[in-house]
PATORDO-213966 format. One line per field, with one value per residue (C-alpha): residue in one letter; x, y, z. Coordinates in steps of 0.2 Angstrom, whole numbers, plus 5000, padded with zeros to 4 digits. Example, Ala and Ser with C-alpha at 12.3 -4.5 7.8 and 13.67 -1.06 7.14 Angstrom:
residues 2
residu: A/S
east: 5062/5068
north: 4978/4995
up: 5039/5036
//
This chain:
residues 220
residu: M/E/K/I/L/K/D/L/E/L/L/G/G/I/H/H/S/C/L/F/K/E/D/A/V/D/A/S/T/F/P/S/I/L/D/E/N/I/A/G/A/C/R/V/I/R/Q/I/F/M/A/V/E/G/M/D/L/D/H/R/E/V/F/L/E/L/D/E/N/L/L/I/G/Y/A/I/N/S/D/V/L/L/L/M/M/T/D/K/D/V/N/L/A/L/I/N/T/S/I/R/S/A/V/P/K/I/R/K/Q/L/T/P/D/A/V/E/E/T/P/A/T/A/P/D/K/A/A/A/K/P/K/R/P/G/R/P/W/H/E/A/E/L/L/G/V/M/D/Q/L/R/E/G/L/A/V/Y/I/G/P/A/A/S/I/V/F/D/D/A/Y/D/Q/W/Y/S/E/H/G/A/Q/K/S/K/V/A/E/L/I/K/V/L/A/T/E/I/D/D/K/S/E/R/S/Q/F/L/Q/N/A/V/N/I/V/R/A/S/A/Q/Q/G/A/R
east: 5240/5256/5245/5234/5250/5258/5242/5244/5260/5254/5252/5264/5274/5272/5290/5285/5273/5269/5254/5258/5245/5249/5265/5273/5276/5261/5266/5278/5284/5300/5315/5317/5333/5324/5313/5319/5317/5300/5292/5299/5293/5275/5274/5279/5265/5253/5260/5252/5236/5236/5238/5226/5213/5217/5213/5195/5200/5200/5211/5219/5234/5251/5265/5282/5297/5311/5323/5318/5303/5287/5280/5264/5254/5235/5226/5215/5207/5216/5227/5234/5243/5245/5263/5269/5285/5282/5292/5291/5275/5267/5249/5239/5222/5225/5234/5220/5208/5219/5218/5197/5199/5210/5202/5189/5199/5214/5198/5194/5209/5211/5195/5198/5186/5173/5159/5146/5127/5117/5105/5094/5100/5106/5092/5086/5096/5088/5071/5081/5090/5078/5075/5088/5079/5078/5078/5096/5108/5109/5122/5136/5132/5135/5153/5160/5154/5164/5177/5182/5182/5194/5208/5202/5206/5223/5229/5229/5234/5241/5241/5228/5213/5208/5209/5199/5187/5182/5180/5173/5161/5153/5150/5142/5131/5123/5117/5111/5108/5118/5105/5112/5110/5116/5133/5139/5138/5154/5161/5163/5171/5184/5189/5193/5208/5219/5228/5230/5216/5224/5222/5208/5197/5204/5197/5179/5179/5183/5170/5157/5160/5165/5144/5140/5148/5138/5121/5123/5125/5108/5100/5105
north: 5266/5263/5259/5246/5236/5234/5227/5216/5213/5206/5190/5179/5172/5192/5201/5214/5223/5236/5242/5246/5258/5262/5261/5265/5261/5270/5263/5250/5245/5235/5246/5256/5251/5238/5251/5248/5230/5229/5239/5224/5213/5221/5226/5205/5200/5213/5206/5188/5195/5205/5186/5179/5191/5186/5170/5175/5168/5177/5174/5187/5180/5175/5167/5170/5153/5165/5156/5159/5167/5166/5183/5185/5196/5199/5212/5224/5231/5234/5247/5243/5228/5223/5213/5205/5193/5180/5164/5149/5139/5155/5151/5154/5153/5167/5174/5174/5180/5195/5199/5200/5211/5221/5223/5235/5245/5252/5252/5264/5271/5275/5283/5298/5309/5300/5312/5305/5305/5319/5316/5320/5311/5297/5280/5276/5262/5258/5252/5245/5234/5214/5213/5203/5186/5182/5194/5201/5199/5213/5225/5220/5203/5200/5212/5204/5186/5192/5201/5184/5173/5186/5183/5164/5164/5174/5159/5148/5159/5178/5194/5187/5185/5202/5202/5183/5188/5205/5196/5179/5190/5204/5186/5180/5195/5199/5181/5177/5194/5195/5180/5169/5152/5153/5159/5141/5143/5158/5145/5136/5145/5152/5135/5133/5142/5131/5121/5109/5097/5098/5117/5118/5105/5115/5134/5125/5117/5136/5145/5133/5139/5155/5157/5144/5154/5168/5161/5155/5174/5181/5172/5178
up: 5087/5098/5112/5103/5094/5111/5117/5107/5112/5129/5121/5125/5109/5100/5099/5087/5076/5065/5052/5036/5028/5009/5007/5021/5040/5053/5071/5073/5089/5077/5083/5067/5063/5054/5045/5032/5031/5038/5024/5013/5018/5020/5003/4998/5008/5000/4982/4990/4995/4979/4973/4981/4977/4957/4961/4969/4985/5001/5014/5023/5033/5025/5037/5034/5043/5048/5055/5072/5070/5061/5053/5052/5039/5041/5030/5039/5022/5005/5009/5029/5034/5051/5053/5067/5071/5084/5091/5080/5094/5094/5101/5083/5089/5102/5090/5080/5095/5099/5081/5078/5097/5087/5069/5077/5085/5071/5058/5073/5074/5054/5050/5065/5055/5054/5057/5071/5071/5079/5090/5076/5063/5071/5072/5088/5093/5108/5098/5084/5095/5100/5114/5124/5134/5151/5166/5169/5183/5196/5189/5203/5204/5185/5185/5202/5192/5175/5186/5193/5177/5169/5184/5185/5163/5170/5180/5160/5148/5155/5152/5136/5147/5148/5125/5125/5138/5132/5112/5121/5135/5119/5111/5125/5127/5110/5110/5128/5136/5155/5160/5171/5166/5151/5158/5158/5139/5142/5151/5138/5129/5137/5144/5124/5126/5139/5127/5143/5147/5165/5166/5157/5170/5186/5175/5173/5190/5197/5188/5192/5209/5207/5199/5211/5230/5217/5219/5237/5241/5230/5236/5255
//
């Protein structure tokens, strides 16, 4: 679980994080001397979530402003809270993207005893899966282009690029399959993660050049 938290902290601006399960800290990267204070903050945030639920609202994030930092609480479920200490000027859009990517991993870790489907009882997932339109790229070509796009994004947003890219790629692939004609849709989504307009334009041009170079090489 701590590895998941440390992966979150690859994103610039996140200093520490923890998971608060039921009424105790379950995993944490905070200094142990702060455990009692962090547990107290988690209880306060949980009470806020309970009050919100009592008003039939569905907010899953709470922001507490400290002197120099933010405490961000995110409800994983009714029993588990993710707490992060960040810079005040942290990129909240990237934070939300990283949390969306981490939540399924956290939930999987929280339910390690889930019974796996056996071949005899598991549904035929391949048969149930909708057929993706278009003819997919050759695997090596697809992987090569995606690796270059990931590396290109990292130039502008740093280590968070790996998390951001995986989230965007999964969404793109589920909607379009591995269609070369639709890769522009993925590039557009990735570009929105770059705040600076000039850098965003540079990324878009570099991404287009990557796809063109791949197409020219494939045509040989």
